[in-house]
Legacy VTK file of the C-alpha trace (Angstrom):
# vtk DataFile Version 3.0
C-alpha trace
ASCII
DATASET POLYDATA
POINTS 526 float
16.521 -38.788 55.630
15.715 -35.974 57.995
18.473 -34.681 60.216
17.810 -34.565 63.986
17.350 -30.837 63.869
14.867 -30.996 60.834
12.953 -33.727 62.481
12.718 -31.729 65.693
11.605 -28.590 63.616
8.973 -30.390 61.620
7.592 -32.501 64.788
4.317 -31.215 66.147
3.848 -31.279 69.923
0.616 -33.000 70.746
-1.828 -31.337 73.226
-5.259 -32.114 74.263
-8.023 -29.667 73.934
-7.856 -28.760 77.446
-4.323 -28.068 77.357
-4.631 -25.960 74.074
-7.329 -23.774 75.873
-5.281 -23.267 78.955
-2.214 -22.102 76.703
-4.651 -20.042 74.889
-5.995 -18.329 77.875
-2.619 -17.317 78.788
-1.741 -15.940 75.393
-4.980 -14.157 75.216
-4.717 -12.494 78.497
-1.168 -11.100 77.469
-2.704 -9.827 74.037
-5.544 -8.285 75.867
-2.884 -6.304 78.091
-1.291 -4.857 74.985
-4.446 -4.232 72.892
-6.289 -2.501 75.686
-3.141 -0.219 76.233
-3.328 0.877 72.704
-7.172 1.249 72.524
-7.282 3.242 75.766
-4.826 5.708 74.453
-6.735 6.254 71.451
-9.723 7.377 73.219
-7.677 9.627 75.645
-5.268 11.113 72.917
-7.441 14.362 72.207
-7.210 15.209 76.032
-3.566 14.265 76.176
-2.589 16.430 73.219
-4.628 19.231 74.919
-2.701 18.882 78.231
0.776 18.336 76.740
0.318 20.456 73.481
1.993 19.176 70.264
-1.091 18.969 68.136
1.195 18.542 65.192
2.979 15.462 66.738
-0.703 13.618 67.533
-0.016 10.950 64.827
3.419 10.361 66.290
2.054 9.197 69.538
0.417 6.139 67.661
3.109 6.054 64.819
6.017 5.571 67.264
4.404 2.449 68.655
3.645 1.034 65.269
7.057 1.804 63.854
8.970 0.033 66.457
6.339 -2.620 66.654
6.588 -3.076 63.038
10.545 -3.176 62.893
10.751 -5.636 65.937
8.190 -8.234 64.885
10.198 -10.120 62.518
13.056 -10.272 65.073
10.835 -11.595 67.901
9.968 -14.721 65.620
13.608 -15.399 64.917
14.707 -14.907 68.614
11.820 -17.458 69.667
13.543 -20.017 67.300
17.109 -19.361 69.092
15.836 -18.952 72.796
12.324 -20.602 72.817
8.707 -19.099 72.547
7.917 -18.904 76.238
11.046 -16.920 77.319
10.697 -14.396 74.312
6.978 -13.990 74.877
7.638 -13.139 78.560
10.453 -10.772 77.631
8.149 -8.903 75.310
5.495 -8.733 78.042
8.070 -7.281 80.534
9.549 -4.657 78.037
5.871 -3.654 77.408
5.137 -3.303 81.040
8.158 -1.025 82.053
7.715 1.129 79.077
4.077 1.578 79.982
5.047 2.782 83.424
7.396 5.361 81.826
4.692 6.658 79.516
2.524 7.480 82.273
5.247 9.534 83.973
5.848 11.729 80.686
6.029 15.380 81.116
6.023 16.181 77.428
5.182 15.051 74.039
8.655 14.030 73.440
9.056 11.746 76.477
5.716 10.354 75.707
6.814 9.321 72.011
9.847 7.968 73.263
8.186 5.718 75.877
5.585 4.707 73.235
8.436 3.664 71.061
9.879 1.318 73.511
6.335 -0.034 74.205
6.035 -0.829 70.613
9.001 -3.117 70.774
7.241 -5.094 73.380
4.037 -5.087 71.505
5.915 -6.604 68.393
6.465 -9.699 70.411
2.917 -9.805 71.838
1.523 -9.162 68.401
3.604 -12.141 66.521
4.173 -14.930 69.246
0.821 -15.825 70.124
0.029 -16.828 66.550
3.560 -18.492 66.233
2.817 -20.520 69.634
-0.746 -21.401 68.491
0.824 -22.578 65.284
3.106 -24.863 67.503
0.347 -26.402 69.326
-2.582 -26.701 66.999
-2.856 -28.232 63.450
-4.068 -26.020 60.670
-7.499 -27.475 60.086
-8.331 -26.890 63.833
-6.463 -23.773 64.078
-9.222 -21.684 62.686
-11.649 -21.846 65.669
-8.809 -20.910 67.976
-7.721 -18.092 65.814
-11.264 -16.772 66.061
-10.920 -16.444 69.654
-7.915 -14.327 69.274
-9.635 -12.023 66.737
-12.241 -11.965 69.571
-9.659 -10.777 71.870
-8.991 -7.875 69.622
-12.639 -7.066 69.544
-13.085 -7.183 73.336
-10.033 -4.930 73.873
-11.391 -2.426 71.427
-14.504 -1.880 73.318
-12.987 -2.343 76.823
-9.930 -0.046 75.971
-12.116 3.021 74.988
-14.623 2.551 77.629
-11.874 2.275 80.235
-9.933 5.178 78.559
-13.077 7.281 78.879
-13.832 6.403 82.264
-10.158 7.466 83.363
-10.203 10.694 81.498
-13.600 11.629 82.819
-12.638 10.708 86.336
-8.872 10.572 86.958
-5.770 11.632 85.243
-4.975 10.547 81.708
-1.758 9.208 83.029
-3.765 6.008 84.384
-4.374 5.115 80.677
-0.935 3.817 80.795
-0.675 2.568 84.382
-3.861 0.570 84.179
-2.514 -2.282 82.234
0.287 -2.774 84.848
-1.685 -5.139 86.936
-2.901 -6.811 83.907
0.530 -7.521 82.644
1.674 -8.967 85.971
-1.322 -11.420 86.102
-0.612 -12.325 82.413
3.083 -13.053 83.149
2.092 -15.375 86.042
-0.359 -17.163 83.917
1.795 -17.755 81.108
4.397 -19.074 83.647
2.147 -21.608 84.899
0.254 -22.809 81.758
2.630 -22.427 78.769
4.443 -25.708 78.714
6.090 -25.866 75.353
9.102 -28.086 74.591
12.428 -26.140 73.987
13.267 -26.958 70.279
16.778 -25.265 70.011
17.778 -24.686 66.633
21.238 -23.904 65.129
20.326 -20.215 64.054
21.782 -16.899 64.177
20.039 -13.555 64.528
20.295 -11.529 61.395
21.417 -8.295 62.654
22.264 -6.698 59.363
18.732 -7.416 57.929
17.196 -6.051 61.126
19.298 -2.910 61.023
18.099 -2.271 57.340
14.681 -3.134 57.746
14.428 -0.805 60.826
16.238 1.972 59.051
14.071 1.856 55.903
10.779 1.600 58.066
11.896 4.544 60.097
12.993 6.717 57.049
9.325 5.984 55.508
7.754 7.045 58.706
9.604 10.235 58.884
8.543 11.068 55.363
4.975 10.229 55.898
4.741 11.926 59.306
6.588 15.118 58.577
5.870 15.587 55.032
3.613 18.611 54.337
4.169 20.017 57.844
7.778 20.390 58.580
8.823 20.380 54.944
6.986 20.529 51.668
6.220 17.410 49.776
8.095 18.947 46.763
11.294 19.448 48.825
14.834 18.082 49.147
13.853 16.518 52.466
11.048 14.374 50.685
13.225 13.098 47.895
16.057 12.628 50.454
13.961 10.461 52.880
12.450 8.707 50.129
15.660 7.816 48.412
17.034 6.665 51.925
14.126 4.437 52.617
14.345 2.766 49.167
18.228 2.351 49.521
17.954 0.809 53.110
15.071 -1.528 51.826
17.291 -2.535 48.910
20.019 -3.203 51.412
17.949 -5.328 53.262
17.048 -7.351 50.478
20.898 -8.081 49.869
21.345 -8.912 53.396
18.528 -11.305 53.680
19.866 -13.095 50.444
23.293 -13.460 51.921
22.357 -14.343 55.563
22.850 -17.789 56.979
19.651 -17.507 58.534
17.587 -14.444 57.513
14.784 -12.725 59.328
12.583 -13.066 56.417
13.827 -15.855 54.060
13.887 -14.899 50.582
12.013 -18.267 49.747
9.049 -17.026 51.492
8.664 -14.335 48.856
8.495 -17.067 46.054
5.584 -18.600 48.020
2.336 -17.352 46.294
0.372 -17.770 49.227
2.808 -15.823 51.729
3.299 -12.785 49.327
-0.569 -12.272 48.714
-1.318 -12.764 52.305
1.493 -10.259 53.209
0.188 -7.692 50.649
-3.490 -8.039 51.806
-2.349 -7.911 55.496
-0.460 -4.490 54.738
-3.621 -3.214 53.086
-5.777 -4.298 56.063
-3.333 -2.699 58.470
-3.425 0.782 56.560
-7.293 0.713 56.356
-8.092 -0.546 59.803
-5.649 1.685 62.157
-6.222 4.769 59.900
-9.823 4.498 60.517
-9.874 3.400 64.156
-7.199 6.046 65.304
-9.386 8.979 63.933
-12.906 7.961 64.634
-12.796 9.012 68.586
-11.729 12.348 67.315
-14.919 12.912 65.225
-16.914 11.825 67.857
-15.516 13.926 70.695
-14.768 17.053 68.532
-17.557 17.132 65.930
-20.443 15.077 67.920
-19.237 16.631 71.467
-19.340 13.174 73.110
-17.160 12.550 76.383
-14.400 10.053 76.113
-16.502 7.580 77.611
-19.399 8.251 75.180
-17.040 7.896 72.187
-15.615 4.581 73.750
-19.371 3.313 73.990
-19.843 4.256 70.226
-17.318 1.613 69.265
-19.521 -1.259 70.760
-21.294 -1.976 67.555
-18.103 -2.548 65.784
-16.547 -4.693 68.373
-19.780 -6.885 68.493
-19.638 -7.212 64.714
-16.021 -8.293 65.065
-16.481 -10.628 67.719
-19.289 -12.471 66.135
-17.868 -12.693 62.817
-14.270 -13.813 63.825
-15.921 -16.645 66.000
-18.359 -17.736 63.345
-15.718 -17.695 60.530
-13.209 -19.442 62.542
-15.606 -22.232 63.361
-16.742 -22.345 59.736
-13.141 -22.692 58.670
-12.294 -25.501 61.047
-15.647 -27.467 59.972
-15.438 -26.950 56.148
-11.646 -26.472 55.419
-12.774 -23.706 53.272
-11.362 -19.983 54.079
-10.790 -17.976 50.834
-14.184 -16.464 50.671
-13.968 -14.807 54.092
-10.911 -12.366 53.528
-12.547 -11.478 50.312
-15.982 -10.739 51.390
-14.650 -9.166 54.672
-12.400 -6.413 52.979
-15.339 -5.620 50.757
-17.401 -4.998 53.857
-14.655 -2.906 55.193
-14.636 -0.774 51.983
-18.400 -0.372 52.290
-18.046 0.586 55.964
-15.383 3.089 55.221
-17.590 4.632 52.433
-20.421 4.979 54.622
-18.239 6.673 57.323
-16.993 9.107 54.622
-20.627 10.493 54.350
-21.066 11.449 57.854
-21.820 15.187 58.518
-22.133 17.315 61.751
-25.433 16.397 62.270
-25.416 12.663 61.640
-27.299 10.665 63.843
-25.463 8.226 66.138
-27.544 5.531 64.995
-26.079 5.918 61.487
-22.683 6.075 63.006
-23.239 2.819 64.765
-24.619 0.838 61.837
-21.565 2.130 59.924
-18.910 1.000 62.308
-20.777 -2.318 62.845
-20.119 -2.988 58.884
-16.643 -2.309 59.538
-16.380 -4.568 62.232
-17.922 -7.517 60.685
-15.624 -7.120 57.887
-12.278 -7.001 60.051
-13.277 -9.968 61.781
-13.882 -11.992 58.850
-10.365 -10.995 57.428
-7.512 -10.683 59.807
-6.939 -14.052 61.320
-7.680 -16.021 58.125
-4.874 -14.166 56.182
-2.235 -15.502 58.838
-3.811 -19.058 58.847
-3.360 -19.218 55.174
0.165 -18.259 55.084
0.677 -20.716 57.903
-0.761 -23.460 55.949
1.372 -22.939 53.094
4.936 -23.389 54.511
6.743 -25.992 56.418
6.986 -26.158 60.323
10.493 -24.778 60.177
9.393 -21.662 58.465
6.434 -21.018 60.760
8.032 -18.434 62.923
9.250 -16.492 60.015
6.053 -16.671 58.077
3.817 -15.686 60.961
6.024 -12.706 61.926
6.423 -11.848 58.398
2.838 -11.431 57.747
2.254 -9.704 61.125
5.190 -7.421 60.041
3.364 -6.425 57.022
0.202 -5.677 58.791
1.974 -3.760 61.317
3.678 -1.743 58.483
0.617 -1.052 57.005
-0.758 0.284 60.112
2.127 2.510 60.666
2.096 3.972 57.153
-1.754 4.327 57.389
-1.765 6.204 60.552
1.079 8.413 59.421
-0.629 9.163 55.893
-4.087 9.535 57.125
-2.798 11.988 60.208
-0.982 14.050 57.516
-4.231 14.003 55.262
-6.208 15.089 58.200
-3.995 17.663 59.467
-3.427 19.295 55.879
-7.057 19.068 54.974
-8.031 20.640 58.329
-5.817 23.585 57.661
-7.050 24.236 54.334
-10.692 23.891 55.286
-10.169 26.175 58.368
-8.595 28.916 56.113
-11.340 28.744 53.627
-14.425 28.627 55.805
-13.264 31.370 58.115
-12.411 33.593 55.057
-16.010 32.937 53.756
-17.476 33.614 57.103
-15.345 36.636 57.752
-13.871 35.342 60.885
-10.324 36.270 62.265
-9.460 32.583 62.351
-6.255 31.443 60.546
-4.859 28.218 60.042
-1.223 27.008 59.546
0.123 23.905 58.379
-0.730 22.271 61.630
-3.524 24.196 63.395
-3.563 23.572 67.162
-7.236 23.493 68.321
-6.728 22.276 71.963
-8.768 19.582 73.741
-12.386 18.706 72.766
-13.632 20.398 75.924
-11.908 23.727 75.104
-13.081 23.671 71.412
-16.725 23.412 72.694
-16.385 26.512 74.670
-15.458 28.702 71.734
-17.609 31.185 70.422
-20.659 29.820 68.258
-19.550 31.202 64.852
-16.080 29.972 65.510
-17.210 26.639 66.650
-19.356 25.942 63.747
-16.365 26.793 61.221
-14.216 24.345 63.315
-16.806 21.528 63.353
-17.503 21.896 59.654
-13.775 21.947 58.787
-12.999 18.917 60.988
-16.021 16.870 59.400
-14.846 17.674 55.847
-11.187 16.631 56.591
-12.348 13.406 58.388
-14.282 12.870 55.083
-11.050 12.450 53.318
-9.497 10.283 55.589
-12.262 7.565 55.535
-12.679 8.145 51.893
-8.864 7.366 51.131
-9.463 3.984 52.990
-11.983 2.671 50.458
-9.613 1.818 47.685
-7.029 0.496 50.048
-9.643 -1.985 51.176
-10.915 -2.844 47.776
-7.159 -3.798 47.016
-7.000 -5.937 50.006
-9.972 -7.717 48.614
-8.431 -8.123 45.262
-5.346 -9.650 46.722
-7.222 -12.131 48.699
-9.174 -12.979 45.724
-5.854 -13.887 43.801
-5.056 -16.362 46.774
-5.164 -20.268 45.880
-7.356 -22.092 48.396
-4.788 -24.730 49.462
-6.787 -27.219 51.654
-6.019 -26.710 55.398
-3.700 -29.561 56.706
-5.401 -31.759 59.347
-1.811 -32.966 60.494
1.628 -31.433 60.411
3.072 -33.670 57.903
5.228 -30.829 56.177
8.145 -31.914 54.164
11.669 -31.540 55.052
13.477 -28.415 54.402
14.855 -27.680 51.006
18.382 -28.008 52.357
18.119 -31.765 52.603
18.823 -33.107 49.156
17.126 -36.583 49.785
14.004 -35.005 50.953
10.848 -35.175 48.664
9.839 -32.070 47.104
7.282 -29.787 48.829
3.781 -30.028 47.845
2.723 -27.384 45.367
1.337 -24.073 46.679
LINES 1 527
526 0 1 2 3 4 5 6 7 8 9 10 11 12 13 14 15 16 17 18 19 20 21 22 23 24 25 26 27 28 29 30 31 32 33 34 35 36 37 38 39 40 41 42 43 44 45 46 47 48 49 50 51 52 53 54 55 56 57 58 59 60 61 62 63 64 65 66 67 68 69 70 71 72 73 74 75 76 77 78 79 80 81 82 83 84 85 86 87 88 89 90 91 92 93 94 95 96 97 98 99 100 101 102 103 104 105 106 107 108 109 110 111 112 113 114 115 116 117 118 119 120 121 122 123 124 125 126 127 128 129 130 131 132 133 134 135 136 137 138 139 140 141 142 143 144 145 146 147 148 149 150 151 152 153 154 155 156 157 158 159 160 161 162 163 164 165 166 167 168 169 170 171 172 173 174 175 176 177 178 179 180 181 182 183 184 185 186 187 188 189 190 191 192 193 194 195 196 197 198 199 200 201 202 203 204 205 206 207 208 209 210 211 212 213 214 215 216 217 218 219 220 221 222 223 224 225 226 227 228 229 230 231 232 233 234 235 236 237 238 239 240 241 242 243 244 245 246 247 248 249 250 251 252 253 254 255 256 257 258 259 260 261 262 263 264 265 266 267 268 269 270 271 272 273 274 275 276 277 278 279 280 281 282 283 284 285 286 287 288 289 290 291 292 293 294 295 296 297 298 299 300 301 302 303 304 305 306 307 308 309 310 311 312 313 314 315 316 317 318 319 320 321 322 323 324 325 326 327 328 329 330 331 332 333 334 335 336 337 338 339 340 341 342 343 344 345 346 347 348 349 350 351 352 353 354 355 356 357 358 359 360 361 362 363 364 365 366 367 368 369 370 371 372 373 374 375 376 377 378 379 380 381 382 383 384 385 386 387 388 389 390 391 392 393 394 395 396 397 398 399 400 401 402 403 404 405 406 407 408 409 410 411 412 413 414 415 416 417 418 419 420 421 422 423 424 425 426 427 428 429 430 431 432 433 434 435 436 437 438 439 440 441 442 443 444 445 446 447 448 449 450 451 452 453 454 455 456 457 458 459 460 461 462 463 464 465 466 467 468 469 470 471 472 473 474 475 476 477 478 479 480 481 482 483 484 485 486 487 488 489 490 491 492 493 494 495 496 497 498 499 500 501 502 503 504 505 506 507 508 509 510 511 512 513 514 515 516 517 518 519 520 521 522 523 524 525
C-alpha cells in the first residue's frame, strides 16, 4: 500500500484546459524574459567587447552564464520538491532580475562576466522549472502540444532578442540590452503570482549539498580548461592535465556523493533508465551544436557581411520561423498520435545538414543562401529539443519528475557551455593562425597572437582595404571550422535518439509506487 507521502507524490492535480493555458502563459512570459536577455546579448556582444575590450574573454560572457545555469539546474529541481514549484520559480526570476541590473552597470569585462554568472543561476531555475511545472499539470499524452508552445517561446525570443538588441546597439547604449528585461521580469512575476495555483506537496527531502558542490566544481574545472586552453596556456601543458584531472576527480566524487545521499540531486536509479540516459546524451549533444552555432553566427553577419546589429538580428528570422512552425506542428502530432521517436532523429539530422551548409559560406555568399541555411537549422531544432524532455518524463514516476526534467535540462545546458567554450577556442585559435598566414602571404604588417583583438565590427570596416580583405577572409575560414565541428556532434545526437525505445505516452498519470515500497508492483518496463 502506498504511504501518504508516496500517494501525494504520485497524485496528479487536475486542471481544465483553460487553467492549463493560464498557467502556461505565466511560464512562457517568464521564460521569454530569460531567453530574450540571452539573445539580446548575443547580438550586442561584438559591440560590448569593442567597448570594454577583452576579445580573449568574449566566450566567457556567454560561458559564465551557461556554467552557472548548468550547475544550478539540478538544484532548482530538488529545491522545488522541498519548498514548492511556485516559490522557487519566483525566486529564480528575482535572482535573474537583480543580476540583469548589475550587468548593465558593468565597467569592465570582469564585472560583466561576474554579473552574467549570477544571472545564470536564475536562468537555471527558469530553464528547468517550467518543464517540471508543466509535467505536474498535464498528462504526458497531452504534454506534447503544450511543449510545442514552450518551444515556440524559444523561437520568438530568438528573433525578438536580436532585433531588440540590434535596435538598442544602433540607437541607445548597449547597457540597455540588460536593463530591457527588467520590466518584462516584473510583469512575469505578477502574472505568475496570479495564475500559478499549484498545491504545495511537501516532501520529506533534503538538499544534496555535497553532490551540488562536486557537480559545480567538476563543471567549473572543465569550463576553465576549454575556455583558457590554447590561449592562457598550451593544450600540452601542466595546466591542461591538471584541470582535466581535477574535473574527472570532482565528477567521480559527485558519483560517490549521489550514491550515498539520502535524497540525491540526480538519483543513480535514473542512470539505469534507458530513456533517461539516451535523452540526456542527445540533449547534451543538442546543446553543444545549438549554442555553438547560435553564439557565433551574429559575428559572421556583422564582421564579414558588414551588417548592423539590427540587420543581423533580422537574419535570424528564417531560423525562428522554422523552429516556431516545426515545434508547434511536432507537438500537436505527438499529442494526436502518441508517436514521438521519429522527430528528434529527423530533427538532429536536419541540424547536421544546416550546420554543414553554414560551413560552406564565403565572404561573398548571398544573404538568401544564409537565410535558407539557418531555416534548415531552425526546423531541426524545433523538432528535437522539447521531445527529448517529454520522452524522459514519460519514462519515470511522478516522484522522479523534477529530478528527471532538471537532469535532462542540466545535460543540455552542460552541452551548451562546453560547446560555446570549445567553439570559442576553435574560432580564436583558427582566426589567429589564418591572420598570420594570410598577412604573410599578402606581405602586410599584420601580426596575430593567440587571441587577436580586432575591435568592434564598425572599427574593422574602417581599416585599409588590403588589411580588411585579409581579416574578412581569415574570419570566414575560422567560422567554417566552427560550423563544421558541429556537424558530427549533431549526427551523434541523431544516433542517440535513434536508440531510444518508443514507449507509448501515458494518457493518465498512473505511475507505480516508488521502489522503496516493498509491497508496490514493479514499474512498467522501459
